[in-house]
N, C-alpha and C positions, 0 to 999 in steps of 0.2 A: 525451601531450597534443599535440594538433594545433596548428599555428601560429595558426589561427583562434581556438581555445579560449584560447590564451595571450594573444592580443591582447584578447579580450573580458575575460579576467581582469585584465589590466593596466588596461584602461579602468575596470573596477569598482573596483580599488584606488585609482586616481587620483581617482575621484569620491568614494570613502570618505575619502581624505585631505583633500580640499577641504572636505567636510562636517565632519569632525572639527576642522579648523583654524578653521572658522567657528563652532564650538560649544564653544570653550574647551579644546581639547586641543593639546598640543605633541607633534609627531611625533618620536619618539626613534630609531626604526629601521623598516626595511621589509624584508620577506622575510628575516628573521633565521633562519639555519641554525646548528644546533650542529655545529661541526666538531671536536669533541673526541671522538675515538674513533668509535663507531658513529653514523652519521647517523640522527637520529630523524625529521627532516622540517623544516618551517619554520613560523614564525609570520608571518602576512601583514603586520600592522602592530603596532608597539609604541608606545604613546603615554603621555603623562602628562596626567591631567585636572588642569587648573590650579586648579580650584575647591577640590579636596580633596587634591591631591598624590598620588593613587593612580596606580600604574603599571597600564596597561590593555593586556592582550594581546588583540588583535583577530583573529578569524577572519572573512575576507571571502568571501562566496559571491555570485557574479555569474551572472545568467541573461539570455538574450536575451528582451526583453519580449514580442515578438510570438509567440515559441514557447512561453514559460513564464509568461505573465502571471497564470495562475490557480494557480501553485505557490508554495510558500514555500521559497526557497533554503536557509534555515537548517535545514530538516528533514534536510539531508544532513550535519549535524554530529552524529556518533555519539558514544557514550560512549567508544569506543576512540580517536577523534580527540581528545576532551577529555583523556584520559589522556596521550596523546602531547604535547599542548600543555602540559600541566602539567610534564612532564619537561623540555621545551625551555625553558619559562619559568624553571625552576630553574637551568638552565645560564646563561641570560641574567642572572639576578639575581646569581649567583656571579661571573660574568665582570665585571659592572659594579659589583661591591661594593655591591649594593643588598639584601643579605640581610634587612634589617629593614624594608624599604619595604612599605607596604600595596599590595596588587595584587588584580586581579580579571581575569576573562575575559569578553569581550563578543563578540557577533556583529554583523556588518553584512551585511544582505541588499541587493543592488543589482540592479535590473532596468534594462538598457540598451536603449534604442531604437537599434538598430544603424545606422539610416539617419540619424537626427538627432544621435546620440551623447548624447542627453539621458538622465539617470539619475533613477530613483526609488529612494530610500534608506530603509531601515528599520534603526534602531539598537536592538539588544537588549542592554541592560546585564546584567551578572552572570548568565552562563550557569549 
């Protein structure tokens, strides 16, 4: 991953967190990695939906608006990625002693205008 790609991804996650906080979510964790044995990857954002108490594991996909305004970032979330997220989520739930908590997986697509830093966000609940 290039430094420019990382910066864009961080901008997208920052915008997603602001969006979630403004829409009834409490952020529990960001960039959670399982560090127990084999590293599976990471979950971008873990939040709690305050309305219903569900733990929500969020995959954030960010694109440069000018380059990719006609694409859907969430199309890059494959079934293999979802299987990995499920395994990492299981680790998180065990570590935090939330084994019986209701949970789900959501996607957030973010298009960033790299000049103005403005973001367009699409939240897709229950992948």
